[in-house]
C-alpha positions in Angstrom: 217.6 256.1 14.1 217.9 257.6 17.6 216.4 260.9 16.4 213.0 259.2 15.6 210.4 259.7 18.3 209.1 256.1 17.8 212.5 254.4 18.1 212.5 252.4 21.3 216.1 251.2 21.2 217.0 247.9 22.8 213.6 246.9 24.1 212.9 243.2 23.6 210.1 241.6 21.5 207.8 241.1 24.5 208.2 244.7 25.7 207.5 246.0 22.2 204.4 243.9 21.9 203.2 245.1 25.4 203.7 248.7 24.4 201.8 248.3 21.1 198.9 246.3 22.5 198.4 248.9 25.2 197.6 251.5 22.5 194.6 249.3 21.2 194.9 251.2 17.9 195.4 249.2 14.6 198.2 250.8 12.7 200.2 251.8 15.8 203.9 251.2 15.2 207.4 251.5 16.7 210.9 250.6 15.7 213.3 248.7 18.0 216.7 247.1 17.6 216.6 243.5 16.3 217.5 240.9 19.0 218.5 238.3 16.4 220.3 240.2 13.6 223.1 242.5 14.4 222.8 246.0 12.8 219.1 245.4 11.9 215.9 246.9 13.4 212.3 245.7 13.7 209.3 247.7 12.5 206.5 246.4 14.8 202.9 247.1 13.9 199.6 246.4 15.7 196.7 244.9 13.8 193.7 243.2 15.3 195.4 242.5 18.6 198.5 241.0 17.0 201.9 242.5 16.5 203.5 242.0 13.1 207.2 242.5 12.8 209.2 243.5 9.7 213.0 243.6 9.6 214.5 246.9 8.6 218.2 247.1 7.7 220.8 249.1 5.8 222.4 247.7 2.7 226.1 247.8 1.9 225.3 250.9 -0.2 223.9 252.6 3.0 220.3 252.4 1.7 217.4 251.3 3.8 215.2 248.2 3.1 212.2 246.7 4.9 211.2 243.1 4.5 207.7 242.8 3.1 205.2 240.2 2.0 206.3 237.6 -0.6 205.8 238.9 -4.1 206.1 242.6 -3.2 208.9 244.3 -5.1 211.7 245.3 -2.7 212.1 249.1 -2.4 215.2 250.9 -1.1 215.2 254.3 0.6 217.8 256.9 1.4 216.7 257.2 5.0 214.3 255.7 7.5 211.9 258.7 7.3 211.4 258.0 3.6 210.8 254.3 4.3 208.2 255.2 7.0 206.5 257.7 4.6 206.2 254.9 2.0 204.6 252.5 4.4 202.0 255.0 5.5 200.2 254.3 2.2 198.0 251.2 1.7 199.0 248.1 -0.2 202.7 248.4 0.2 203.4 244.9 1.4 202.8 245.2 5.2 199.7 244.2 7.1 198.3 247.7 7.5 199.6 251.2 6.7 201.6 252.9 9.4 199.1 255.2 11.1 200.1 256.0 14.7 203.7 256.3 15.8 204.2 255.2 19.4 206.8 257.5 21.0 209.5 256.1 23.3 209.3 257.3 26.9 
C-alpha cells in the first residue's frame, strides 16, 4: 500500500475529508488506514462536496475487496492497483468513478 502515491497512511477521517474537499474535484480520491478496523483501509472519494468512504481490506486468501453499494456483486482483486483500475469505470458500486488520485505530501 505504501508504494501508492495516493496512500495517506494514518491520517484520520477529518483530515482525509479536509484534503479531498480542498481539491473541489468530484472523483478525487485517496486511501488511508481505517481508524476503526485493524488491517483495513478506507477508500475516500469526493462527490458534490461530500466525502464517501468505502472499506478496503485483504481476505484470508490475500485478495483485496472493497465494500460497495448493496446489491452489487463483490469482486476480489490480486492487488490494490487492480482494484483501483476497476473502480475507475462507471457503475461499479461506488458513488462516482475514481478520477483524480490525490497524492500524499
